[in-house]
C-alpha positions in Angstrom: 57.2 5.7 93.2 58.9 8.9 92.2 61.0 10.9 94.7 62.6 14.3 94.6 65.1 16.0 97.0 64.7 19.8 97.5 67.0 21.9 99.5 65.9 25.4 100.5 68.7 27.8 101.6 69.9 31.4 101.7 73.1 32.2 99.9 76.0 34.2 101.2 74.2 37.5 100.3 71.0 36.4 102.1 69.0 35.7 99.0 66.6 32.7 99.3 67.3 29.9 96.8 66.4 26.3 96.0 68.4 23.3 94.7 66.7 20.1 93.7 67.5 16.7 92.1 64.4 16.5 89.9 62.6 13.2 89.6 64.3 10.1 90.9 63.3 6.6 90.1 63.7 3.5 92.4 67.3 2.7 93.2 68.7 6.0 92.0 71.2 8.1 94.0 71.8 11.8 93.4 73.4 14.7 95.1 72.7 18.4 95.5 75.7 20.8 95.9 75.1 24.1 97.6 77.2 27.3 97.1 79.9 28.1 99.7 78.5 30.2 102.5 74.9 28.8 102.3 72.9 29.2 105.5 69.5 28.3 106.8 69.5 24.9 105.0 66.2 23.0 105.0 66.0 19.6 103.4 62.7 18.3 102.0 62.1 14.8 100.5 58.9 14.5 98.5 57.1 11.4 97.1 54.8 11.4 94.1 52.1 9.1 95.3 49.7 9.4 92.3 50.1 11.4 89.1 52.1 14.4 90.2 50.5 14.5 93.6 53.7 15.3 95.6 53.6 14.8 99.3 56.3 15.7 101.9 57.9 12.5 103.2 60.7 14.1 105.3 61.7 17.5 106.4 65.0 18.3 108.2 67.8 20.8 108.5 71.5 20.7 107.8 73.4 22.2 110.7 77.1 21.4 109.9 79.3 23.0 107.3 78.7 20.3 104.7 77.6 21.9 101.4 76.4 18.7 99.7 73.4 16.5 100.4 72.9 13.0 98.8 69.7 11.0 98.6 70.5 7.3 98.5 68.6 4.2 97.2 65.2 5.7 96.5 62.4 3.3 97.5 59.4 3.7 99.8 62.1 4.9 102.3 64.9 7.2 101.3 68.2 7.9 103.1 69.7 11.4 103.3 73.5 11.6 103.7 76.1 14.3 103.5 78.3 13.9 100.5 81.9 12.7 101.1 
């Protein structure tokens, strides 16, 4: 099952932007780094259930000052962590 992490945010100038990992395979871990001053950070994890039919598996927000999000151990369930 393919997974992708997408992070929607506004940069320091207020311009909407997106950062994403692209396609992840089972067991992969990847990070998304955001520019300094990013605000309104929304995290979306999507799963490809059947031939590019992406469905939202998780939605959340990032409220602390961490500018990096990591998706860990992609399986049926994925874990989202701030980068260290």
